[in-house]
C-alpha positions in Angstrom: -3.3 -10.0 -3.7 -2.6 -6.6 -5.2 -0.1 -4.6 -2.9 0.0 -0.4 -3.9 2.7 1.6 -3.4 1.8 4.7 -1.8 3.6 7.8 -2.7 5.6 6.2 -5.6 6.9 8.5 -8.2 8.0 8.3 -11.8 11.3 8.5 -11.7 11.5 5.9 -9.0 9.0 3.8 -11.2 11.2 4.4 -14.2 14.7 3.3 -12.5 12.9 0.4 -11.2 11.3 -0.8 -14.5 14.9 -0.6 -15.9 16.9 -2.4 -13.6 14.2 -5.3 -13.3 12.0 -4.9 -16.2 8.9 -5.4 -13.8 6.0 -3.2 -13.3 4.7 -2.0 -10.2 1.3 -0.9 -8.9 0.7 2.8 -7.4 -1.7 4.6 -5.0 -2.0 8.1 -5.0 -2.8 10.7 -2.9 -5.2 13.3 -3.8 -4.0 15.6 -1.2 -0.9 15.1 -2.4 -1.0 15.5 -6.4 1.2 17.3 -8.4 3.1 17.6 -11.5 4.1 14.1 -11.6 0.4 12.6 -11.9 0.1 12.6 -15.4 3.1 11.0 -15.9 2.2 8.2 -13.5 -1.3 8.6 -15.2 0.4 7.8 -18.7 1.8 4.8 -17.4 -1.2 3.0 -15.8 -1.7 -0.3 -18.4 2.3 0.3 -19.2 4.9 0.3 -16.2 1.8 0.2 -14.0 0.0 -2.7 -13.6 -2.5 -0.8 -11.7 -3.4 3.2 -10.6 -5.4 3.8 -7.3 -6.8 6.9 -6.0 -6.9 8.2 -1.9 -8.8 10.7 -1.1 -6.1 12.4 1.1 -8.2 12.7 4.3 -5.6 10.9 6.5 -2.8 13.5 5.1 -4.8 16.5 5.3 -6.6 16.0 8.7 -5.0 18.4 10.5 -4.2 20.5 7.3 -5.9 24.5 8.0 -7.1 23.6 4.6 -8.5 19.7 4.5 -10.0 18.5 1.0 -13.3 19.8 0.4 -16.1 17.2 -0.8 -16.8 19.4 -4.4 -13.1 19.6 -5.8 -12.4 16.1 -5.4 -16.1 15.6 -7.1 -15.0 18.1 -9.8 -11.3 16.7 -10.1 -12.8 12.8 -10.5 -15.4 14.0 -12.6 -12.5 14.6 -15.2 -9.4 12.3 -14.3 -11.5 9.7 -12.2 -11.0 7.4 -15.5 -7.1 6.9 -15.4 -7.8 5.5 -11.9 -8.9 1.6 -11.4 -10.6 2.5 -8.2 -10.6 5.6 -6.1 -12.2 6.2 -2.4 -14.6 7.7 -0.8 -13.6 11.4 1.2 -13.6 9.5 4.6 -12.6 12.7 6.9 -14.2 11.0 9.8 -12.2 8.3 11.4 -14.4 7.7 14.4 -14.5 4.0 15.3 -17.2 4.4 17.9 -20.0 5.6 15.3 -21.2 4.5 11.3 -20.0 8.3 10.8 -23.0 10.3 9.1 -20.4 12.7 7.3 -18.1 9.9 5.3 -21.8 8.1 4.7 -23.2 11.7 3.6 -19.5 12.2 1.1 -20.2 8.6 0.1 -23.9 9.5 -1.3 -23.1 12.8 -3.0 -20.5 11.6 -4.9 -22.2 8.9 -6.2 -24.9 11.2 -7.0 -22.6 13.2 -9.1 -22.1 10.2 -11.3 -19.1 8.9 -9.2 -18.2 5.4 -8.0 -16.3 5.5 -4.8 -14.7 2.8 -2.5 -16.7 3.1 1.1 -13.9 2.6 3.6 -15.4 0.9 6.7 -14.1 2.4 10.6 -16.4 1.3 12.6 -16.6 -1.9 12.9 -19.4 -2.9 15.2 -22.5 0.3 14.1 -24.1 -0.9 11.2 -21.5 0.0 8.4 -20.3 -3.3 7.5 -24.1 -4.4 7.1 -24.9 -1.1 5.4 -22.5 -2.0 2.7 -23.1 -5.4 2.3 -27.3 -4.8 1.9 -25.7 -2.2 -0.8 -24.2 -4.1 -2.9 -21.1 -2.6 -3.6 -17.9 -4.6 -5.6 -15.0 -3.0 -3.6 -14.9 -2.1 0.3 -11.9 -0.9 2.3 -11.0 -1.4 6.0 -9.4 1.7 7.7 -5.8 1.4 8.9 -6.4 1.4 12.7 -7.7 -2.2 12.2 -5.1 -2.5 9.2 -2.8 -4.6 11.8 -4.8 -6.6 14.5 -5.4 -10.0 13.0 -8.5 -10.2 15.0 -10.1 -7.2 13.5 -9.3 -8.4 10.1 -11.0 -11.8 10.2 -13.9 -10.3 12.1 -14.4 -8.2 9.2 -13.8 -11.3 6.4 -16.2 -13.4 8.3 -18.9 -10.9 7.7 -18.3 -10.8 3.9 -18.1 -14.6 4.0 -21.2 -15.2 2.2 -20.4 -12.3 -0.6 -17.4 -14.0 -2.0 -17.2 -11.6 -4.7 -17.1 -8.3 -2.8 -13.3 -7.0 -3.2 -11.3 -5.4 0.0 -9.0 -3.2 0.7 -6.9 -3.2 3.3 -5.4 0.6 4.3 -1.6 0.9 5.7 -0.6 -2.3 6.3 2.2 -5.3 4.7 2.3 -7.7 7.5 2.9 -10.9 6.2 1.9 -13.0 8.8 -1.7 -11.2 8.9 -2.7 -10.8 5.2 -2.0 -14.9 4.5 -4.5 -15.1 6.7 -7.4 -13.7 5.2 -8.5 -13.3 1.4 -7.4 -9.7 1.1 -7.8 -8.3 -3.0 -5.5 -5.7 -1.9 -3.3 -3.3 0.0 -1.3 -0.4 0.2 2.1 0.9 2.2 4.5 3.8 1.8 7.2 1.7 3.7 9.2 0.9 0.8 9.6 4.6 0.1 10.2 5.2 4.2 12.7 3.1 5.4 15.6 4.0 3.1 15.2 7.5 5.1 16.6 5.6 8.1 19.3 3.7 6.3 17.8 0.5 5.9 17.1 -2.0 2.8 14.6 -4.9 3.2 15.9 -8.6 2.5 13.7 -11.7 2.2 16.4 -14.1 4.1 15.5 -17.8 3.0 17.5 -19.0 5.5 15.0 -17.5 8.3 13.2 -19.6 10.4 10.4 -17.2 10.5 7.4 -17.7 8.7 7.6 -13.6 7.7 11.2 -13.8 6.5 11.6 -10.1 5.8 14.7 -8.7 7.6 15.7 -5.3 7.7 19.4 -4.1 7.5 20.7 -0.9 8.8 23.5 0.4 6.3 25.9 3.1 8.5 26.3 6.4 7.7 22.6 7.8 7.3 21.0 8.2 9.9 18.6 6.3 12.3 16.4 6.4 14.8 16.7 6.0 18.3 15.5 2.3 17.9 18.8 0.4 17.7 18.9 -1.4 14.5 18.5 -5.2 14.6 21.1 -5.9 11.5 23.8 -4.2 10.2 25.1 -4.4 6.7 28.7 -5.4 7.7 28.2 -7.9 10.5 24.8 -9.4 9.3 24.9 -13.2 9.9 24.0 -13.9 6.0 25.8 -11.3 4.3 26.7 -13.2 1.7 23.6 -14.7 0.8 22.4 -10.5 1.0 25.3 -9.3 -1.3 24.8 -12.3 -3.9 21.0 -11.5 -4.2 21.8 -7.5 -4.7 24.3 -8.1 -7.5 22.2 -10.9 -9.1 18.4 -8.9 -9.0 20.0 -5.3 -9.0 23.9 -5.3 -10.3 23.9 -3.3 -6.8 27.2 -3.5 -4.0 27.3 -1.9 -0.6 28.6 1.2 -2.3 26.0 1.7 -4.7 24.4 3.1 -1.7 26.6 5.4 -0.9 27.0 9.2 -2.0 24.7 10.6 -4.7 21.9 8.1 -5.5 22.2 6.0 -2.6 18.8 7.0 -1.7 17.5 6.2 -4.8 19.0 2.9 -5.1 17.6 1.9 -1.7 14.3 3.1 -2.9 14.7 0.6 -5.5 15.9 -2.5 -3.7 12.6 -1.8 -1.1 9.7 -1.3 -3.8 11.2 -5.0 -5.3 10.8 -6.6 -1.8 7.4 -5.0 -1.6 6.3 -6.2 -5.3 8.1 -9.8 -4.1 6.0 -9.9 -1.0 2.6 -9.4 -2.9 3.8 -12.3 -5.1 4.6 -14.3 -1.4 0.8 -13.6 -0.2 -0.4 -14.2 -3.6 1.0 -17.6 -3.4 -0.1 -18.1 -0.1 -3.6 -17.3 -0.9 -3.7 -19.5 -3.4 -2.5 -22.9 -1.4 -5.3 -21.7 1.0 -8.0 -21.7 -1.4 -8.7 -18.2 -1.3 -8.1 -17.7 -5.0 -7.9 -20.0 -7.8 
């Protein structure tokens, strides 16, 4: 399984690679493309294992100037070759209908010679069956279903007779759900956002939970109103955490404070999700989803 890191930028990619020597995979949003995009594209096949593009429809759905289908087509006609795959402009998120708007955009992109990945938003209105009948090699599932195991299983059961179809699930890294289905890829921005609230992610081998991810709050950072479950100073496996930080990154608690501290937190969290990708892949192999 591939876990694409949404909103990853080249500076963090370079810092992470310099510290760990490991590559990442990234998802960029068309709605947020900027000066860093070219640099990221250059790293595809180098420090990036894979690079994909989202249309940005979710990002700009409330924007006064949402993504224009013709502009999106023009961009991909030139730059599409720099991405391993890219998604349809799915502007309609209604779960109750097979959207005519989304299908129109899909067909228009295909008529322009592009190969967009369709995004499923409606499970029970024939949308899934349409994509199966048309033989799409990759489809995606909208993020509104991403955290629901029943919805994930329903979709994957629909594709049971079509094992060659790859399925991307938007906006989730739920370990307990993702080990249950043969998902091809997912994406998440959590690696970057959790650091804003002073949290680092740690896979605690001493945890008795199936998902051993734990999130440790570092004092002196802004936190949400929700109380932190674990604090660095009082963490019950503090010694284990400190050993992990030292061995993997050569970091101590003080590396998360002051100038550059937030970016070091992002590196730790980035690594957690890259390791999570490997853990889910290993579970898929145990379950016979992949050979």
